[in-house]
Structures are given as C-alpha cells and as structure tokens.
TIBAKOL-252873 format. One record per atom (N, C-alpha, C, CB): residue in three letters; y negated, x, z. Coordinates in steps of 0.02 Angstrom, whole numbers, padded with zeros to 5 digits, always signed. Glycine has a CB too. Layout:
// TIBAKOL-252873
ALAYXZ...
//
This chain:
// TIBAKOL-252873
HIS+02215-07780-12258HIS+02220-07841-12221HIS+02247-07895-12267HIS+02152-07862-12191THR+02304-07924-12250THR+02334-07977-12289THR+02331-08042-12249THR+02407-07960-12308PRO+02301-08094-12278PRO+02298-08158-12240PRO+02368-08187-12231PRO+02253-08208-12276ILE+02379-08219-12174ILE+02443-08251-12159ILE+02430-08325-12150ILE+02476-08219-12095ASP+02471-08366-12184ASP+02464-08438-12178ASP+02506-08461-12119ASP+02486-08474-12244ILE+02473-08480-12064ILE+02506-08498-12001ILE+02480-08566-11978ILE+02496-08443-11946PRO+02525-08609-11953PRO+02501-08673-11926PRO+02455-08662-11866PRO+02561-08717-11905LEU+02407-08707-11856LEU+02360-08703-11801LEU+02371-08760-11752LEU+02287-08703-11827TYR+02348-08751-11691TYR+02348-08806-11643TYR+02279-08810-11611TYR+02403-08797-11589SER+02261-08869-11588SER+02196-08880-11556SER+02204-08876-11480SER+02166-08947-11577GLY+02157-08842-11448GLY+02158-08837-11376GLY+02111-08888-11344GLY+02138-08766-11354LYS+02104-08884-11279LYS+02062-08931-11241LYS+01989-08928-11262LYS+02068-08917-11167ALA+01965-08871-11281ALA+01894-08863-11299ALA+01883-08873-11374ALA+01869-08793-11277GLN+01930-08905-11407GLN+01926-08918-11479GLN+01925-08853-11521GLN+01863-08958-11495LEU+01951-08800-11491LEU+01958-08738-11528LEU+02026-08737-11561LEU+01950-08677-11481LYS+02031-08704-11618LYS+02096-08699-11652LYS+02122-08628-11645LYS+02089-08719-11727ALA+02187-08622-11634ALA+02219-08557-11626ALA+02283-08557-11667ALA+02233-08540-11551ALA+02303-08498-11690ALA+02364-08491-11729ALA+02425-08501-11684ALA+02367-08422-11763MET+02475-08535-11710MET+02538-08544-11672MET+02574-08476-11664MET+02584-08594-11709LEU+02566-08433-11713LEU+02598-08368-11711LEU+02544-08315-11712LEU+02648-08358-11771ASP+02545-08270-11664ASP+02494-08217-11659ASP+02530-08150-11661ASP+02451-08224-11594THR+02504-08103-11700THR+02536-08038-11708THR+02487-07981-11698THR+02568-08033-11778LEU+02515-07925-11676LEU+02477-07863-11668LEU+02525-07806-11682LEU+02446-07858-11596ALA+02505-07760-11725ALA+02546-07701-11741ALA+02510-07639-11716ALA+02560-07697-11817VAL+02549-07593-11686VAL+02521-07531-11661VAL+02561-07473-11690VAL+02522-07529-11583TRP+02527-07424-11720TRP+02558-07364-11747TRP+02557-07311-11693TRP+02523-07341-11812ASN+02616-07289-11670ASN+02622-07237-11621ASN+02641-07173-11658ASN+02675-07254-11565GLU+02592-07133-11675GLU+02603-07073-11715GLU+02646-07023-11678GLU+02536-07041-11734THR+02637-07016-11613THR+02675-06968-11573THR+02750-06984-11574THR+02651-06968-11501ALA+02767-07048-11567ALA+02838-07069-11567ALA+02863-07084-11637ALA+02847-07130-11523SER+02819-07084-11686SER+02836-07101-11756SER+02869-07170-11760SER+02882-07047-11785GLU+02833-07219-11733GLU+02859-07288-11735GLU+02802-07338-11737GLU+02904-07301-11674ILE+02818-07397-11760ILE+02772-07454-11758ILE+02798-07501-11705ILE+02765-07489-11827ALA+02753-07525-11662ALA+02770-07577-11613ALA+02735-07640-11637ALA+02749-07557-11539LEU+02773-07692-11647LEU+02747-07756-11669LEU+02754-07806-11612LEU+02784-07782-11734PHE+02699-07837-11591PHE+02699-07886-11538PHE+02685-07954-11568PHE+02647-07868-11482VAL+02726-08004-11551VAL+02719-08071-11581VAL+02725-08123-11526VAL+02774-08082-11635VAL+02677-08171-11527VAL+02679-08228-11481VAL+02689-08291-11522VAL+02613-08231-11438ASN+02739-08331-11504ASN+02748-08397-11533ASN+02723-08448-11482ASN+02823-08410-11552ARG+02667-08481-11497ARG+02637-08528-11451ARG+02665-08599-11456ARG+02562-08530-11462SER+02705-08611-11507SER+02734-08678-11515SER+02779-08694-11456SER+02773-08684-11582ASP+02772-08753-11427ASP+02814-08770-11370ASP+02880-08802-11390ASP+02776-08817-11324ASN+02891-08813-11455ASN+02954-08844-11474ASN+02983-08820-11541ASN+02945-08917-11478GLU+02950-08774-11575GLU+02975-08752-11640GLU+02984-08676-11643GLU+02928-08775-11696GLU+03041-08657-11671GLU+03053-08586-11686GLU+03005-08567-11742GLU+03128-08572-11705ALA+02982-08505-11742ALA+02937-08482-11795ALA+02969-08424-11832ALA+02868-08460-11766GLU+02954-08418-11896GLU+02980-08363-11936GLU+02921-08323-11963GLU+03026-08389-11994LEU+02930-08258-11964LEU+02879-08213-11990LEU+02910-08168-12042LEU+02847-08170-11932GLN+02876-08162-12099GLN+02895-08114-12151GLN+02835-08068-12159GLN+02916-08148-12219LEU+02847-08004-12151LEU+02792-07956-12150LEU+02808-07896-12194LEU+02778-07933-12078GLU+02762-07881-12239GLU+02769-07822-12282GLU+02735-07764-12247GLU+02737-07834-12354LEU+02773-07710-12232LEU+02746-07653-12196LEU+02723-07600-12246LEU+02800-07623-12147SER+02669-07614-12281SER+02642-07570-12333SER+02616-07505-12303SER+02586-07605-12371GLY+02625-07451-12340GLY+02600-07387-12318GLY+02647-07349-12272GLY+02535-07396-12285PHE+02703-07378-12256PHE+02752-07345-12213PHE+02821-07347-12246PHE+02755-07380-12143GLU+02860-07296-12232GLU+02930-07295-12254GLU+02972-07311-12192GLU+02950-07225-12287CYS+02988-07374-12183CYS+03023-07396-12123CYS+03097-07379-12127CYS+03013-07471-12112ARG+03122-07348-12074ARG+03192-07328-12073ARG+03237-07382-12044ARG+03200-07264-12033SER+03221-07404-11983SER+03265-07454-11951SER+03229-07485-11890SER+03331-07422-11929ILE+03260-07538-11865ILE+03235-07571-11804ILE+03263-07532-11744ILE+03257-07647-11801LEU+03219-07507-11702LEU+03240-07470-11642LEU+03255-07519-11585LEU+03185-07421-11621GLN+03214-07572-11579GLN+03223-07618-11524GLN+03189-07684-11542GLN+03194-07589-11458SER+03220-07739-11520SER+03190-07805-11527SER+03202-07843-11462SER+03220-07844-11589VAL+03147-07860-11428VAL+03151-07891-11361VAL+03109-07955-11361VAL+03127-07842-11306SER+03133-08006-11325SER+03097-08069-11319SER+03094-08090-11246SER+03131-08124-11362LEU+03038-08121-11228LEU+03029-08151-11162LEU+03018-08225-11173LEU+02969-08117-11123SER+03066-08265-11151SER+03062-08338-11160SER+03112-08372-11113SER+03076-08358-11235ALA+03107-08438-11110ALA+03155-08477-11070ALA+03168-08543-11106ALA+03127-08490-10998LYS+03228-08569-11098LYS+03245-08634-11130LYS+03202-08690-11101LYS+03319-08649-11120ASP+03190-08688-11036ASP+03148-08738-11003ASP+03076-08711-11002ASP+03173-08754-10930LYS+03030-08744-11037LYS+02962-08718-11042LYS+02924-08718-10976LYS+02924-08758-11093LYS+02949-08751-10925LYS+02917-08751-10859LYS+02951-08703-10811LYS+02917-08821-10830GLN+03001-08667-10834GLN+03037-08619-10792GLN+02991-08563-10769GLN+03097-08589-10831THR+02997-08544-10706THR+02958-08488-10679THR+03006-08441-10642THR+02901-08513-10631ASN+02980-08386-10620ASN+03018-08338-10580ASN+03002-08345-10505ASN+03005-08266-10604GLN+02969-08398-10487GLN+02947-08407-10417GLN+03006-08405-10368GLN+02909-08472-10409GLU+03060-08442-10383GLU+03117-08444-10338GLU+03174-08399-10362GLU+03142-08515-10329ASN+03190-08403-10425ASN+03242-08360-10454ASN+03206-08306-10494ASN+03292-08401-10500HIS+03203-08246-10467HIS+03163-08192-10497HIS+03192-08166-10562HIS+03157-08136-10448ASN+03251-08189-10582ASN+03281-08169-10645ASN+03287-08227-10694ASN+03350-08139-10632ALA+03249-08281-10682ALA+03254-08340-10725ALA+03224-08326-10794ALA+03218-08399-10692VAL+03167-08292-10797VAL+03134-08276-10860VAL+03126-08201-10863VAL+03064-08313-10867ILE+03169-08170-10901ILE+03167-08097-10907ILE+03172-08078-10981ILE+03224-08064-10866PRO+03148-08018-11000PRO+03156-07996-11069PRO+03230-07988-11087PRO+03119-07928-11080HIS+03247-08005-11149HIS+03316-07997-11173HIS+03315-07971-11245HIS+03355-08064-11168GLU+03364-07930-11260GLU+03371-07903-11328GLU+03387-07960-11376GLU+03427-07849-11331THR+03361-07957-11437THR+03375-08007-11488THR+03402-07974-11551THR+03311-08048-11505ASP+03434-08014-11592ASP+03459-07988-11656ASP+03432-08031-11714ASP+03537-07988-11657GLN+03372-08057-11705GLN+03342-08102-11754GLN+03299-08066-11805GLN+03300-08154-11718VAL+03302-07999-11808VAL+03258-07961-11851VAL+03298-07926-11906VAL+03219-07909-11810THR+03273-07930-11967THR+03301-07890-12022THR+03246-07849-12054THR+03336-07937-12075LEU+03265-07792-12080LEU+03218-07747-12113LEU+03250-07724-12178LEU+03199-07687-12068ARG+03219-07742-12234ARG+03246-07722-12300ARG+03188-07708-12346ARG+03292-07779-12329ASP+03188-07647-12375ASP+03136-07627-12422ASP+03066-07636-12393ASP+03142-07666-12487ASN+03056-07613-12332ASN+02992-07617-12296ASN+02969-07689-12284ASN+02940-07581-12335ARG+03013-07737-12289ARG+02996-07808-12274ARG+03034-07828-12211ARG+03014-07856-12334LEU+02996-07846-12160LEU+03026-07868-12097LEU+03027-07944-12096LEU+02985-07840-12036THR+03084-07972-12076THR+03091-08044-12068THR+03120-08056-11998THR+03136-08076-12124SER+03090-08104-11962SER+03114-08118-11895SER+03099-08190-11876SER+03082-08070-11844LYS+03140-08216-11831LYS+03129-08282-11802LYS+03113-08274-11728LYS+03192-08328-11813PHE+03070-08319-11703PHE+03047-08315-11634PHE+03055-08382-11600PHE+02974-08291-11631GLU+03084-08381-11540GLU+03095-08442-11501GLU+03028-08473-11482GLU+03136-08426-11438PRO+03027-08539-11468PRO+02965-08571-11445PRO+02940-08539-11380PRO+02976-08646-11435LEU+02875-08537-11372LEU+02843-08510-11312LEU+02872-08442-11293LEU+02849-08559-11253SER+02869-08395-11339SER+02898-08329-11327SER+02848-08273-11341SER+02960-08320-11370PHE+02858-08219-11305PHE+02822-08156-11316PHE+02874-08106-11338PHE+02782-08132-11251ASN+02861-08071-11394ASN+02912-08029-11426ASN+02885-07960-11442ASN+02938-08062-11489MET+02929-07911-11440MET+02911-07843-11460MET+02966-07816-11506MET+02901-07797-11397ILE+02944-07788-11563ILE+02991-07756-11609ILE+02967-07685-11621ILE+02996-07796-11677ARG+03012-07637-11612ARG+02995-07566-11623ARG+03032-07543-11686ARG+03015-07522-11561ILE+02995-07512-11732ILE+03020-07492-11798ILE+03013-07417-11805ILE+02983-07529-11855ILE+03066-07383-11823ILE+03065-07310-11832ILE+03036-07293-11900ILE+03137-07279-11825ILE+02989-07246-11900ILE+02958-07221-11961ILE+02974-07146-11966ILE+02879-07234-11961PRO+03010-07125-12019PRO+03027-07054-12023PRO+02964-07012-12037PRO+03078-07042-12079VAL+02964-06951-12009VAL+02907-06905-12018VAL+02919-06859-12076VAL+02892-06865-11955
//
C-alpha cells in the first residue's frame, strides 16, 4: 500500500473526500489489470502517476472515459449526450502509468500483463 497525496474537498456533512479516487482489479483469467478512476473536481483536470509494482506491464489495452463538457448535462432528452469515449491520455513506461482525467469523470484503463 503506497499513500497517494491527493487534494480533498469538503461535503455538506463536513466530511472530507479525495478529489481523485482509484481502484485496481487484477483479472487473472484475462491476464490484465483494470484501473478505475473518478475525478470529483468540477473544474480541474487531474493527473495520476502510479507505479504498478509486482507486475510486468506490457501495454494499455483500453482507456475509456465518461464525462461531459457541461457538468449539468444529462441523457434525459439526448440519450447520447454523455457516453463513454476512448481516450489517449495514458502512457505506460517501465511499469509507471501516467494519465490525465477530465473534471467530473469516471474512467477505466485496462493494462495487459503477460503470463
């Protein structure tokens, strides 16, 4: 477990939460890591640098983001207004992943791990 220095924001109940939240899942069957990242900032792009220790990472299989330029945009009338889209904001070099995430976005990055 490596601590990550991330800005915090205060909610209505005076609770503090990280602006950037991450979760990594090792899929042994598919031989890949799925990394899920939420950027809660409503106006700032976030950058993540992550050392993937214990794995020999081959390449990025997929990088997808769900976000909209207008933070109040919904799919209520236009069902294709907010949809997942492929991104090219991810680099992988020497087991170090670096990526940028749009404000108010949910992201998924799939990384191939050779067996």
